[in-house]
mmCIF file of the C-alpha atoms, coordinates in Angstrom:
data_MODEL
# 
_entry.id   MODEL 
# 
loop_
_atom_site.group_PDB 
_atom_site.id 
_atom_site.type_symbol 
_atom_site.label_atom_id 
_atom_site.label_alt_id 
_atom_site.label_comp_id 
_atom_site.label_asym_id 
_atom_site.label_entity_id 
_atom_site.label_seq_id 
_atom_site.pdbx_PDB_ins_code 
_atom_site.Cartn_x 
_atom_site.Cartn_y 
_atom_site.Cartn_z 
_atom_site.occupancy 
_atom_site.B_iso_or_equiv 
_atom_site.pdbx_formal_charge 
_atom_site.auth_seq_id 
_atom_site.auth_comp_id 
_atom_site.auth_asym_id 
_atom_site.auth_atom_id 
_atom_site.pdbx_PDB_model_num 
ATOM 1   C CA . UNK A 1 1   ? 70.919 3.553  37.764 1.00 0.00 ? 1   UNK A CA 1 
ATOM 2   C CA . UNK A 1 2   ? 67.853 2.668  39.823 1.00 0.00 ? 2   UNK A CA 1 
ATOM 3   C CA . UNK A 1 3   ? 64.521 1.281  38.715 1.00 0.00 ? 3   UNK A CA 1 
ATOM 4   C CA . UNK A 1 4   ? 61.701 3.827  38.971 1.00 0.00 ? 4   UNK A CA 1 
ATOM 5   C CA . UNK A 1 5   ? 64.074 6.808  39.223 1.00 0.00 ? 5   UNK A CA 1 
ATOM 6   C CA . UNK A 1 6   ? 64.339 9.208  36.288 1.00 0.00 ? 6   UNK A CA 1 
ATOM 7   C CA . UNK A 1 7   ? 67.738 8.571  34.603 1.00 0.00 ? 7   UNK A CA 1 
ATOM 8   C CA . UNK A 1 8   ? 68.675 12.281 34.773 1.00 0.00 ? 8   UNK A CA 1 
ATOM 9   C CA . UNK A 1 9   ? 68.651 12.067 38.575 1.00 0.00 ? 9   UNK A CA 1 
ATOM 10  C CA . UNK A 1 10  ? 72.237 11.103 39.391 1.00 0.00 ? 10  UNK A CA 1 
ATOM 11  C CA . UNK A 1 11  ? 73.244 9.892  42.827 1.00 0.00 ? 11  UNK A CA 1 
ATOM 12  C CA . UNK A 1 12  ? 74.760 13.273 43.698 1.00 0.00 ? 12  UNK A CA 1 
ATOM 13  C CA . UNK A 1 13  ? 71.630 15.107 42.609 1.00 0.00 ? 13  UNK A CA 1 
ATOM 14  C CA . UNK A 1 14  ? 69.323 12.714 44.467 1.00 0.00 ? 14  UNK A CA 1 
ATOM 15  C CA . UNK A 1 15  ? 71.403 13.094 47.631 1.00 0.00 ? 15  UNK A CA 1 
ATOM 16  C CA . UNK A 1 16  ? 71.318 16.896 47.372 1.00 0.00 ? 16  UNK A CA 1 
ATOM 17  C CA . UNK A 1 17  ? 67.554 16.895 46.786 1.00 0.00 ? 17  UNK A CA 1 
ATOM 18  C CA . UNK A 1 18  ? 67.078 14.551 49.746 1.00 0.00 ? 18  UNK A CA 1 
ATOM 19  C CA . UNK A 1 19  ? 68.898 17.001 52.023 1.00 0.00 ? 19  UNK A CA 1 
ATOM 20  C CA . UNK A 1 20  ? 66.377 19.752 51.268 1.00 0.00 ? 20  UNK A CA 1 
ATOM 21  C CA . UNK A 1 21  ? 63.628 20.363 53.790 1.00 0.00 ? 21  UNK A CA 1 
ATOM 22  C CA . UNK A 1 22  ? 60.179 21.899 53.450 1.00 0.00 ? 22  UNK A CA 1 
ATOM 23  C CA . UNK A 1 23  ? 60.453 25.454 52.177 1.00 0.00 ? 23  UNK A CA 1 
ATOM 24  C CA . UNK A 1 24  ? 64.086 25.136 51.101 1.00 0.00 ? 24  UNK A CA 1 
ATOM 25  C CA . UNK A 1 25  ? 64.784 26.558 47.678 1.00 0.00 ? 25  UNK A CA 1 
ATOM 26  C CA . UNK A 1 26  ? 66.782 25.138 44.804 1.00 0.00 ? 26  UNK A CA 1 
ATOM 27  C CA . UNK A 1 27  ? 67.852 26.782 41.577 1.00 0.00 ? 27  UNK A CA 1 
ATOM 28  C CA . UNK A 1 28  ? 67.865 25.062 38.213 1.00 0.00 ? 28  UNK A CA 1 
ATOM 29  C CA . UNK A 1 29  ? 70.226 27.218 36.183 1.00 0.00 ? 29  UNK A CA 1 
ATOM 30  C CA . UNK A 1 30  ? 71.428 27.592 32.653 1.00 0.00 ? 30  UNK A CA 1 
ATOM 31  C CA . UNK A 1 31  ? 75.073 27.102 31.677 1.00 0.00 ? 31  UNK A CA 1 
ATOM 32  C CA . UNK A 1 32  ? 75.854 30.828 31.983 1.00 0.00 ? 32  UNK A CA 1 
ATOM 33  C CA . UNK A 1 33  ? 74.499 31.215 35.523 1.00 0.00 ? 33  UNK A CA 1 
ATOM 34  C CA . UNK A 1 34  ? 77.192 32.062 38.142 1.00 0.00 ? 34  UNK A CA 1 
ATOM 35  C CA . UNK A 1 35  ? 76.392 28.874 40.052 1.00 0.00 ? 35  UNK A CA 1 
ATOM 36  C CA . UNK A 1 36  ? 79.633 28.441 41.984 1.00 0.00 ? 36  UNK A CA 1 
ATOM 37  C CA . UNK A 1 37  ? 79.707 32.094 43.033 1.00 0.00 ? 37  UNK A CA 1 
ATOM 38  C CA . UNK A 1 38  ? 76.112 32.027 44.268 1.00 0.00 ? 38  UNK A CA 1 
ATOM 39  C CA . UNK A 1 39  ? 75.424 28.437 45.309 1.00 0.00 ? 39  UNK A CA 1 
ATOM 40  C CA . UNK A 1 40  ? 76.137 26.800 48.649 1.00 0.00 ? 40  UNK A CA 1 
ATOM 41  C CA . UNK A 1 41  ? 75.947 23.390 46.957 1.00 0.00 ? 41  UNK A CA 1 
ATOM 42  C CA . UNK A 1 42  ? 76.242 23.000 43.184 1.00 0.00 ? 42  UNK A CA 1 
ATOM 43  C CA . UNK A 1 43  ? 75.460 19.861 41.189 1.00 0.00 ? 43  UNK A CA 1 
ATOM 44  C CA . UNK A 1 44  ? 76.469 19.880 37.538 1.00 0.00 ? 44  UNK A CA 1 
ATOM 45  C CA . UNK A 1 45  ? 74.123 18.502 34.861 1.00 0.00 ? 45  UNK A CA 1 
ATOM 46  C CA . UNK A 1 46  ? 76.072 19.239 31.664 1.00 0.00 ? 46  UNK A CA 1 
ATOM 47  C CA . UNK A 1 47  ? 74.542 18.488 28.301 1.00 0.00 ? 47  UNK A CA 1 
ATOM 48  C CA . UNK A 1 48  ? 70.986 18.652 29.637 1.00 0.00 ? 48  UNK A CA 1 
ATOM 49  C CA . UNK A 1 49  ? 68.401 21.368 29.052 1.00 0.00 ? 49  UNK A CA 1 
ATOM 50  C CA . UNK A 1 50  ? 66.948 23.194 32.032 1.00 0.00 ? 50  UNK A CA 1 
ATOM 51  C CA . UNK A 1 51  ? 63.366 22.033 31.291 1.00 0.00 ? 51  UNK A CA 1 
ATOM 52  C CA . UNK A 1 52  ? 64.500 18.382 31.137 1.00 0.00 ? 52  UNK A CA 1 
ATOM 53  C CA . UNK A 1 53  ? 66.212 18.703 34.519 1.00 0.00 ? 53  UNK A CA 1 
ATOM 54  C CA . UNK A 1 54  ? 63.177 20.421 36.068 1.00 0.00 ? 54  UNK A CA 1 
ATOM 55  C CA . UNK A 1 55  ? 60.895 17.698 34.737 1.00 0.00 ? 55  UNK A CA 1 
ATOM 56  C CA . UNK A 1 56  ? 63.139 14.989 36.249 1.00 0.00 ? 56  UNK A CA 1 
ATOM 57  C CA . UNK A 1 57  ? 63.402 16.783 39.612 1.00 0.00 ? 57  UNK A CA 1 
ATOM 58  C CA . UNK A 1 58  ? 59.629 17.132 39.810 1.00 0.00 ? 58  UNK A CA 1 
ATOM 59  C CA . UNK A 1 59  ? 59.265 13.331 39.681 1.00 0.00 ? 59  UNK A CA 1 
ATOM 60  C CA . UNK A 1 60  ? 60.658 13.207 43.238 1.00 0.00 ? 60  UNK A CA 1 
ATOM 61  C CA . UNK A 1 61  ? 60.145 16.705 44.632 1.00 0.00 ? 61  UNK A CA 1 
ATOM 62  C CA . UNK A 1 62  ? 56.755 18.284 45.429 1.00 0.00 ? 62  UNK A CA 1 
ATOM 63  C CA . UNK A 1 63  ? 56.187 22.027 45.167 1.00 0.00 ? 63  UNK A CA 1 
ATOM 64  C CA . UNK A 1 64  ? 55.520 24.041 48.308 1.00 0.00 ? 64  UNK A CA 1 
ATOM 65  C CA . UNK A 1 65  ? 51.863 25.081 48.417 1.00 0.00 ? 65  UNK A CA 1 
ATOM 66  C CA . UNK A 1 66  ? 51.754 26.804 51.800 1.00 0.00 ? 66  UNK A CA 1 
ATOM 67  C CA . UNK A 1 67  ? 52.929 30.364 51.275 1.00 0.00 ? 67  UNK A CA 1 
ATOM 68  C CA . UNK A 1 68  ? 54.070 32.709 48.526 1.00 0.00 ? 68  UNK A CA 1 
ATOM 69  C CA . UNK A 1 69  ? 55.110 31.337 45.153 1.00 0.00 ? 69  UNK A CA 1 
ATOM 70  C CA . UNK A 1 70  ? 56.256 27.768 44.512 1.00 0.00 ? 70  UNK A CA 1 
ATOM 71  C CA . UNK A 1 71  ? 58.301 28.680 41.423 1.00 0.00 ? 71  UNK A CA 1 
ATOM 72  C CA . UNK A 1 72  ? 60.169 31.871 40.549 1.00 0.00 ? 72  UNK A CA 1 
ATOM 73  C CA . UNK A 1 73  ? 61.475 32.516 37.040 1.00 0.00 ? 73  UNK A CA 1 
ATOM 74  C CA . UNK A 1 74  ? 64.156 34.877 35.775 1.00 0.00 ? 74  UNK A CA 1 
ATOM 75  C CA . UNK A 1 75  ? 62.364 37.490 33.698 1.00 0.00 ? 75  UNK A CA 1 
ATOM 76  C CA . UNK A 1 76  ? 63.852 38.362 30.325 1.00 0.00 ? 76  UNK A CA 1 
ATOM 77  C CA . UNK A 1 77  ? 64.645 41.915 29.348 1.00 0.00 ? 77  UNK A CA 1 
ATOM 78  C CA . UNK A 1 78  ? 62.977 41.530 25.956 1.00 0.00 ? 78  UNK A CA 1 
ATOM 79  C CA . UNK A 1 79  ? 59.233 42.154 25.693 1.00 0.00 ? 79  UNK A CA 1 
ATOM 80  C CA . UNK A 1 80  ? 56.996 39.125 25.394 1.00 0.00 ? 80  UNK A CA 1 
ATOM 81  C CA . UNK A 1 81  ? 57.369 35.545 26.522 1.00 0.00 ? 81  UNK A CA 1 
ATOM 82  C CA . UNK A 1 82  ? 60.572 33.639 25.764 1.00 0.00 ? 82  UNK A CA 1 
ATOM 83  C CA . UNK A 1 83  ? 60.581 29.931 24.854 1.00 0.00 ? 83  UNK A CA 1 
ATOM 84  C CA . UNK A 1 84  ? 62.688 28.650 27.769 1.00 0.00 ? 84  UNK A CA 1 
ATOM 85  C CA . UNK A 1 85  ? 60.593 30.126 30.619 1.00 0.00 ? 85  UNK A CA 1 
ATOM 86  C CA . UNK A 1 86  ? 57.443 28.744 28.972 1.00 0.00 ? 86  UNK A CA 1 
ATOM 87  C CA . UNK A 1 87  ? 59.056 25.301 28.825 1.00 0.00 ? 87  UNK A CA 1 
ATOM 88  C CA . UNK A 1 88  ? 60.243 25.609 32.450 1.00 0.00 ? 88  UNK A CA 1 
ATOM 89  C CA . UNK A 1 89  ? 56.714 26.381 33.673 1.00 0.00 ? 89  UNK A CA 1 
ATOM 90  C CA . UNK A 1 90  ? 55.365 23.361 31.779 1.00 0.00 ? 90  UNK A CA 1 
ATOM 91  C CA . UNK A 1 91  ? 58.118 21.104 33.153 1.00 0.00 ? 91  UNK A CA 1 
ATOM 92  C CA . UNK A 1 92  ? 57.499 22.309 36.718 1.00 0.00 ? 92  UNK A CA 1 
ATOM 93  C CA . UNK A 1 93  ? 53.760 21.651 36.370 1.00 0.00 ? 93  UNK A CA 1 
ATOM 94  C CA . UNK A 1 94  ? 53.035 24.776 38.387 1.00 0.00 ? 94  UNK A CA 1 
ATOM 95  C CA . UNK A 1 95  ? 49.724 26.634 38.431 1.00 0.00 ? 95  UNK A CA 1 
ATOM 96  C CA . UNK A 1 96  ? 49.707 30.233 37.216 1.00 0.00 ? 96  UNK A CA 1 
ATOM 97  C CA . UNK A 1 97  ? 48.877 31.566 40.691 1.00 0.00 ? 97  UNK A CA 1 
ATOM 98  C CA . UNK A 1 98  ? 51.838 29.666 42.238 1.00 0.00 ? 98  UNK A CA 1 
ATOM 99  C CA . UNK A 1 99  ? 54.579 31.290 40.121 1.00 0.00 ? 99  UNK A CA 1 
ATOM 100 C CA . UNK A 1 100 ? 56.105 34.685 39.536 1.00 0.00 ? 100 UNK A CA 1 
ATOM 101 C CA . UNK A 1 101 ? 59.001 36.261 37.665 1.00 0.00 ? 101 UNK A CA 1 
ATOM 102 C CA . UNK A 1 102 ? 61.862 38.332 39.035 1.00 0.00 ? 102 UNK A CA 1 
ATOM 103 C CA . UNK A 1 103 ? 64.179 40.627 37.114 1.00 0.00 ? 103 UNK A CA 1 
ATOM 104 C CA . UNK A 1 104 ? 67.695 39.291 36.663 1.00 0.00 ? 104 UNK A CA 1 
ATOM 105 C CA . UNK A 1 105 ? 69.313 41.039 39.631 1.00 0.00 ? 105 UNK A CA 1 
ATOM 106 C CA . UNK A 1 106 ? 66.453 40.266 42.032 1.00 0.00 ? 106 UNK A CA 1 
ATOM 107 C CA . UNK A 1 107 ? 66.666 36.646 40.857 1.00 0.00 ? 107 UNK A CA 1 
ATOM 108 C CA . UNK A 1 108 ? 70.422 36.529 41.617 1.00 0.00 ? 108 UNK A CA 1 
ATOM 109 C CA . UNK A 1 109 ? 69.776 37.992 45.072 1.00 0.00 ? 109 UNK A CA 1 
ATOM 110 C CA . UNK A 1 110 ? 67.080 35.411 45.830 1.00 0.00 ? 110 UNK A CA 1 
ATOM 111 C CA . UNK A 1 111 ? 69.170 32.576 44.375 1.00 0.00 ? 111 UNK A CA 1 
ATOM 112 C CA . UNK A 1 112 ? 72.024 33.431 46.743 1.00 0.00 ? 112 UNK A CA 1 
ATOM 113 C CA . UNK A 1 113 ? 69.976 32.007 49.642 1.00 0.00 ? 113 UNK A CA 1 
ATOM 114 C CA . UNK A 1 114 ? 69.109 28.762 47.832 1.00 0.00 ? 114 UNK A CA 1 
ATOM 115 C CA . UNK A 1 115 ? 70.349 25.533 49.405 1.00 0.00 ? 115 UNK A CA 1 
ATOM 116 C CA . UNK A 1 116 ? 71.137 23.923 46.045 1.00 0.00 ? 116 UNK A CA 1 
ATOM 117 C CA . UNK A 1 117 ? 71.999 25.020 42.511 1.00 0.00 ? 117 UNK A CA 1 
ATOM 118 C CA . UNK A 1 118 ? 71.744 22.553 39.638 1.00 0.00 ? 118 UNK A CA 1 
ATOM 119 C CA . UNK A 1 119 ? 73.696 23.980 36.716 1.00 0.00 ? 119 UNK A CA 1 
ATOM 120 C CA . UNK A 1 120 ? 72.508 22.513 33.434 1.00 0.00 ? 120 UNK A CA 1 
ATOM 121 C CA . UNK A 1 121 ? 73.937 22.678 29.946 1.00 0.00 ? 121 UNK A CA 1 
ATOM 122 C CA . UNK A 1 122 ? 71.097 24.992 28.871 1.00 0.00 ? 122 UNK A CA 1 
ATOM 123 C CA . UNK A 1 123 ? 72.519 27.566 26.428 1.00 0.00 ? 123 UNK A CA 1 
ATOM 124 C CA . UNK A 1 124 ? 69.338 29.523 25.732 1.00 0.00 ? 124 UNK A CA 1 
ATOM 125 C CA . UNK A 1 125 ? 69.011 32.742 27.752 1.00 0.00 ? 125 UNK A CA 1 
ATOM 126 C CA . UNK A 1 126 ? 66.838 32.942 30.874 1.00 0.00 ? 126 UNK A CA 1 
ATOM 127 C CA . UNK A 1 127 ? 66.817 29.195 31.464 1.00 0.00 ? 127 UNK A CA 1 
ATOM 128 C CA . UNK A 1 128 ? 66.729 29.707 35.244 1.00 0.00 ? 128 UNK A CA 1 
ATOM 129 C CA . UNK A 1 129 ? 64.136 29.102 37.917 1.00 0.00 ? 129 UNK A CA 1 
ATOM 130 C CA . UNK A 1 130 ? 63.847 28.671 41.658 1.00 0.00 ? 130 UNK A CA 1 
ATOM 131 C CA . UNK A 1 131 ? 61.709 25.904 43.142 1.00 0.00 ? 131 UNK A CA 1 
ATOM 132 C CA . UNK A 1 132 ? 60.513 25.828 46.766 1.00 0.00 ? 132 UNK A CA 1 
ATOM 133 C CA . UNK A 1 133 ? 60.323 22.284 48.091 1.00 0.00 ? 133 UNK A CA 1 
ATOM 134 C CA . UNK A 1 134 ? 56.995 21.152 49.483 1.00 0.00 ? 134 UNK A CA 1 
ATOM 135 C CA . UNK A 1 135 ? 56.088 18.493 52.021 1.00 0.00 ? 135 UNK A CA 1 
ATOM 136 C CA . UNK A 1 136 ? 56.415 14.807 51.184 1.00 0.00 ? 136 UNK A CA 1 
ATOM 137 C CA . UNK A 1 137 ? 53.266 13.337 52.745 1.00 0.00 ? 137 UNK A CA 1 
ATOM 138 C CA . UNK A 1 138 ? 53.278 9.754  51.584 1.00 0.00 ? 138 UNK A CA 1 
ATOM 139 C CA . UNK A 1 139 ? 55.363 6.969  50.165 1.00 0.00 ? 139 UNK A CA 1 
ATOM 140 C CA . UNK A 1 140 ? 54.074 5.334  46.996 1.00 0.00 ? 140 UNK A CA 1 
ATOM 141 C CA . UNK A 1 141 ? 55.595 1.930  46.382 1.00 0.00 ? 141 UNK A CA 1 
ATOM 142 C CA . UNK A 1 142 ? 56.341 1.057  42.789 1.00 0.00 ? 142 UNK A CA 1 
ATOM 143 C CA . UNK A 1 143 ? 56.619 -2.602 43.780 1.00 0.00 ? 143 UNK A CA 1 
ATOM 144 C CA . UNK A 1 144 ? 59.696 -4.740 43.273 1.00 0.00 ? 144 UNK A CA 1 
ATOM 145 C CA . UNK A 1 145 ? 61.998 -3.846 40.387 1.00 0.00 ? 145 UNK A CA 1 
ATOM 146 C CA . UNK A 1 146 ? 61.745 -6.211 37.466 1.00 0.00 ? 146 UNK A CA 1 
# 
């Protein structure tokens, strides 16, 4: 464990996030998502909810603000908003005009080009989103660890 790093961010996950460049996409997926069939690189985060993992990732990863959407959600087939996507949007801290939703099959197609899939232990349906990595412009020192 490292001081100043969210405890959900394991070494493997931090390394995979570090390898992403500007505009690269990552998927945070629920436990039922076909991660190993779709993902080039898969990091497992069992026992954790998708919103908790998104919130931890966002402590080190900025959203892309240059073109198109920064966050893409998997749209449910039921009418009306579902709890998990609402929680994912809140965890991502994304503005309404920087996100969109894709139907399940369009989401799978888009996810297939992602550079990283983080499969969580999320058991609720539609606990999936794609994040486009933004530019890291500055380093903010937290000072020496105590």
